[in-house]
N, C-alpha and C positions, 0 to 999 in steps of 0.2 A: 886298896884296890877296888873293893866293893863300893866304897863311898864315892870314889872317882867315877865309877861306872854309873852309879845312881845319879850323880850330878849331870853327867852327859845325857842320860835319858831324860831327866827333867828339863834340861836345856833344850833338847830336841822337841819335847812336847810343847814347851813354851813358844818356841819358834813356829811350830805348826799352828798353834792357836792364835798367835799374834802376827801371822803373815801379813806383810805389807803395812806394818804399823810401826813407825819410828818416832824418835824424839827429835827429829830434825824438822824445822819449819822455817818459813820465810815471810817476806813482805816485799811488794813491789815499791820502788822509789822512782825518782825522776831519772829516766833513761837507765834504769838498772834494777838490781834485786839485792835485798839483804837476806842473808841466810844465817841461821843460828842452830848449832848443835848444842848438846848439854854444856860443852866447855869451850866452844869457839864461836866467833862472831865475825862475819865477813860481809862487806858491802862491795858489790861489783857494779861499776858504772861505765857505760860506753861513752867515750869522748867524741865530740864532733869530728875529730880527725880520724876516728876509727879504732884507736887503741882502747883496751879495757883497763880501767884503773881498779885495783883491788886494795881495799882497806881491811887489813887482817889484824885480829886481836883475840886474846883469850877472854872467855866469859867466866867470871868468877862471882856468881850471884850469891844472894843472901842465904839460899838453901844450903850452900856449902858450909855455912857457919851455924845454921839453925835447922836441925833435922826435922822439927815439927812442920816446917814450911814445905816439906816434901809429902806430907800426908794429904789424903783426899780432902777436898773442899778448901783447905788452906792454900794448896798449891795453885788453885785456879785464880785466886785473888792476886797472888804473887806474880804468876805468869802474865796476868792482865797488865799489872803495873810495869813489869820488866819489858813486856812487848811494846808498851807505849814509849818507854825510855829508849829502847833500841830503835824504834821507828822514828823518833824525833832526831836522834843522832844520825841515822841513816839518811833521812830526808835532808837534813842540813848538809851532810857530806855531798850528796848527789847534787844539791842545788849549788854548792860551792864549786864543784867540778865544772858545772855548766857556766857559772859566772866567771870562773878563772879562764875558761876557753874564750869568753868574750873579751876579757881584759888581759889577754896575752900572758897567762900563767900566774897572775897574782891571786892567790887563793887564801881566803880567810879560814883560820883554823880554830878560833876561839870557841865556836859552838859545835865542834865536832867531837865532843866528849860529854859524858854524863856529869853534869854539875848542877849548881843551884838553878841556872837558867832552864835546864832540862826539866827539873821538878816543878818549876814555875809554869812551864809549858804544859806539863801533865795536869797541873791544877786548873789551868785555864781551859784545857780540853774537857776535864770533868765538869767544870761550870757550864761550858757550852752544851755538853751532852745532857746535863740536868735540865737546862733551860729548854732545849729542843725536844727531849724525849720524856721528860717528867712534868715540868711546869706547864709547857704549852698544851700537851694533850689534856692535862687535868683542867686547865682554864677553859679550853675549847669545849670540854664536856659540860662544864658549868653553864657556859653560854648556850649550848645546845639544849640543855635541860630547861633553861628559862624560856628559850625560843619555842620549845614544844609545849610549854605550859605545864610541865611535869614537876614533880617533887621526889626525885628518886632517892636522894640522900646518900651519905657516905656508907651507910650500912646496906645499901642496895647492890645486889649482884649486877643489875643492869648498868648502874653508873660506871663501875670499873670495867665491865665488858666493853662498853662504848669507849671508855678511855683507852683501853687496849687496842681497839680497832683503829682509833685515830692515831695512836702511837705507831702502829704498823704502817698505816698509810703515809705518815710523815717520813718514815725511814725509807720506804720504797720510792716515794716521790723524790726524796733528797738524792738517793743513789742514781735514780734515772736522770735527774736534771744535771748533776755534775758529770755524768757520763756523756753528755752532749758536748762538753768542752773538749776540743781536740787534744790538748796536752793530757787531760785525764784519761781519754781513750787510750793513749799510748801507755799510761801507767797501768790501765786495765789489761793491755796486751802483755806487759811484763808480769802482771799477776798470773795470767794464763801460762806464761813461760815458767814461772816459779813452780806452779802445780805440775807441769809436765816434767820438769827436771827432778822433782821429788819422787814422782811416780816411776820414773826411769830407774832411780836408785832403789826404790822399794821393790821393784820387780827383778832386781839383781842384774840389770843390763849395764853394759859399759856406758859411761856418761858422754855420749856422742849425740850430735844434733840429729843424725839419721835415726837414732833409736828413740829420742825424746819426741820427735815430731808426731808420732802415731798415737800418743796418749791424749786423753781428753783434757780440757782446761778445768774440769771439775775435780775437786779433792774433798773428801769428807771432813778433814780437819781444818778446813779453811775458816778464817776469821768471820766471813760472811755467814757461814753456818752457825758459828758461835753466837753471832748477834741474833740469828733466828731463834736459837734455843733460849737466849737471854730474854727476848721479847715474849716468847711463848710461855716460858715458866713464870715470868712476872705477871702476865695476864691471868694465868691460872691462880697463882698465889694471891694476888691483890683482889681478884674477883671474889674469892671465897673468904680470905682472911679478914677483910674489912667488915664482913658481915658479923664477925664475932668480937670486934674491937668496940668497947663501950665508950662512946664520946659523951661527956657530961651534957645533959640537956641545957644547962644554963650557959654553956659556952656559945659565944656568937659564931655564926657560920664561917666568918673569915678565919677565926682561930682554928676551927675544926679542919678547914681545908689546908691551912698552913701546917698543922701537925700531921695531916695525912701525907702531904708532900715530903715532909722531913722523914717520916717513916718509910716512904717509898725509896728515898735516897739511901737511907740506912740499910734497908733490906736488899738493895742492889748488889752489895758486896757478897753476902752469902748466896744470892741467886747466881752471881757470876761463878762462884765455886761449883754450884750444881751444874751450870751450863758447861763448864770445863770438863767435868767428869762425863757428861753426856757426849761431848765431842770426842773424848778419848775412847769411849765405848763405841761410838759410831765408826771411828777409824779402825777399831779392832774387829768389827763385824761387817765391814763394808761389802764383803762378797756374800753375806748371808741375807736372807729375806728381811730380818728385823733391821739390819743395818741399812738396807736399801730403802725401807719404809721411813725410818726416822730421819734419813738424810735427804729424802726427796724434796721437801720444801727448800732446804739449803741449796740443793742442786738447781732448783728453779731460780732462786735469788742470785746464784753465782753467774747466771746468764747475763745479769746486769753488771756484775763487778769484774768479769773476765772477758777477754777477747782473744781470738786466735792470734798468736804471735808469729812474727816472721823468723827466719833462721838466724838472723843477727841477734835478735832478742833472746832466742833460745840459747845461743852461745854464751851470752852474758849470764843467764840463769845457771847454766851448767858450770860456768867458771866459778860462780859463787859457791855452789855445793862442793865442787872439787877442791876449792881452796879451804873450805871448812874441814873436809875430810883429811886433807893434807896437814892442817894444823893439829887436828886431833891425834893423828898417827905420829907425826914427826916429834912432837913434844910429850907424847903419852899423857895427854891432858886428863884422861879419865882418872888417873892415879895421882895427879898433881895436888899437893896439899896447900899450895900457895900459887900466887901469880908468877908464872915463869916465862911468859911471852910479853914482849913490849910491842907497842903499836907499830905495824909495818904498812908501808904503802908501796905497792909494786905495780908497774905498768907492763902489760903483756900485749902482744899483737894478735894472738889467737889462742884457742883452747888447747892446742897441742903443746904449748909452752908449760902447761901445768902437768906435773908427773901423775902417775897412776897411784892407786892406794890399795892396800890389802883389806881395808875395813869393809865390812858387809852389813847387811840388814841386822844380823844377829847381834852386832856390837852396839846397836842403838834401840833395842827393844825397851819399851816402857812397861812399868808395872801396872 
């Protein structure tokens, strides 16, 4: 009796401290939203004809089998890889829905699951990211050093500070430029709808368009804020860490720079783990001064990656989160020891076709 009372009190305290902080997150796709809870994975896509297609499946990740992957810093790297895998599957699915509409219902399914092609795409994405955000800034810093007639050197704080500034500029310019593309602007609108729908759930309101519309497009646990933390931490670490790395004097400059780039790539993974812990903390403290301060740069950046959605887009985002909750509750996925849900595709005309759920914020609190 006393033990039960103690557990209830601790649960209440945890809920109070972690208000508006859930383990549910998502991603905008082509004319839709992917939403993932700890154990469910749903993609909702608006067809040109007006119906909403739902791709529903159980998520049974590696952390289910390996407990150490749930630990701080390890989980950040895992979430990064899983998010990329989920994103590729979701984008393929949404693209195939659009293509099928153009070809009278003939939809390709081969790329709509996590397979070797998915991991190949992840690998190519990492290569692209390394070239754009590691190699290119480093190379441009070398050019700038020579142009300025300086000899900063790899052990110089200034070299890596300049490298970090160039890296940040490339990221902001990249996001700004792709945001000029009309199709990407619509994806950014769905990004805003995803944030609004999650905020609606976190505030304990019914998942209705009229409730979601009043929330901002900003969310502290957004991937954009994660990228800011990733960039900021890498600038700090590389700026000072390389001052203490002894490169042999007899090494040619080319070899020194190659080794430096390899080290930057290697350290990107633990830095991602740190960035993930920061984004979790930001979500936990978003209504406190410290939370508002550390998420402010991410809030500014999210003005580039989100747009105000219309009501149709909000309905799609809300359908994705309602379907996730429905899967979690219907199959008791929290306690499932194995995969119990097979892939389902459902077409609905509107949000009202999805049932209500008894699951609340307290059911998705993260440690």
